[in-house]
C-alpha positions, 0 to 999 in steps of 0.5 A: 329725236325720231320725229325730228329725223322723220321731219328732216327727211320728209321736208328737207330744211326745217327751223328750230321753231317749226320742229318745236311746234311739231314735236310739242317741245321747247326750242331749247329741247330741240337744240339739245336733241339736234346735238344728240343726233349729231353726236350719234353720227347723224349728219345734221347741219345748221344753215344760218340766215333768214332762210336757215334751218336744220337739214340732213346732209344731201343724199343721206337717208335713214330707214327708220322702220326697216321697210323696203320701198315696195313694203312701204307702198303696200301698207296703203293696201294692207286692207286690200289683199285682192288689189295688192295681189293684182298689183304684184304687191301681196308678198310685200304686203305680208312682209310689211305686216309681219315687220309692223307686227314685230315692232309693236309693243307686246300689249298692242299686238293683241289688238292688231291680231283682232283687227286682222281677224275681225275686219275685212274689206270686200271692194267689189259691189254685190254680185260682182267680181274684181277684174284681173286685167292682164296689163294692170301690173305693166301700167302700174309700173309705168304710173310709179316710174312716170313713163309713157305707155303705148297701148291699144284700147277697145272703146265703145265703138272701135279700137284705138292706138294711144300714147298715154302718160299714165297719171294714176290708178283708181279701183272702183267697184272691183274695176281698175281705171287709169287716168291718163293724159293723151293729146293734152287732155286727161281721160279715163281708161278702164284697164280691162279694155286695154288690149295691149300695152307697151311701157316706154322709157320716156318720161313726161311732165306731170301736169301741175296741180293734178289731183287724182282724187279730185279728178276722179270725183269730177269725172265720175260725176260728169259721167253719171250726169251724162248717163242720167240726162232725163227725168221720168215721173213714175207712180210707185207702190210702197214696195216700189219705194223700197225697191227704188231705194235698194236697187237705184244708183247713189247718183239716182237716189241722191236726186230722186224726188219722192212726194210725201202724199199717197193716193187711195191705193197707198202709191206715191209719185216720184221723179227719177233721173233716167238714161239717155234713151227711152230704151235705156230708161225702160230697161232700168224700170222693168226690174221693178216689175208691177210695183212702178208705173211710168206716167211721163214722158209719153214716149217712155210710157209707150216704150214700157207698154211695147216691152211689157206687151211683147214679153206677155205675148212671148210667155203666153205663146210659150204656155200654149206650145 
């Protein structure tokens, strides 16, 4: 009967056949359970006709689990205490976990305790810290309410005033991002670069069929492609191969081509996606030290030579001094 209530509350009108399939019981059992719910005071009504079915009285809601709306939202972040606190849901998360723990049968509470004690998720990448943007909570509130925000944003080139329809928030590598619509186009904004924001009471029409996860996947792939438009041919030592796999971004590793053959020194040839300019590409390869030699393109090889010669000269002059 709880399953029937949950289904009716979530979907509205549902037929007896659909309820029977969802609950894995017979249609006769559904009719019997509906009668029992009605007798207990739950306002379940039957609509006749080809589009009929069972439904709850309009406006009737039942709190089946005793959770408040903020606590229910916090459940989706129950493994992420840091982000929950950043959104102002840390207290709600603790309250929700306590209620769930109380509701669990005694024989399952031990498993839940062990899960909390022995599993931990650390969202930021290595050697990085989670950002604490000052405008995150205000923007998150606007996302949930579906209202516009006016914000001053620091882009790479300048500050810009924008009126944005906030569609969703994404936490990536310890940084928060906003998918927002401005001037009819959905764009990505890093919350830490929002210098000031004013939430408005004005609502907006959410784009039909907008899928936050699908948008984010497409946006990140597009950004990574734009950041690595070129290909370099390099010669790498055995240690260099290990370093490439350990230090390269996922996008680069997935598209890197490493020859199977080795030369007399045990080195191999690899084709590696690189940044837009020789300066960016050289900066990426310098961290591998002497374990990588750039062969192509020529301008990148020349930039590597310029960098290493300048570094060598600087260190030698320092030793003489």
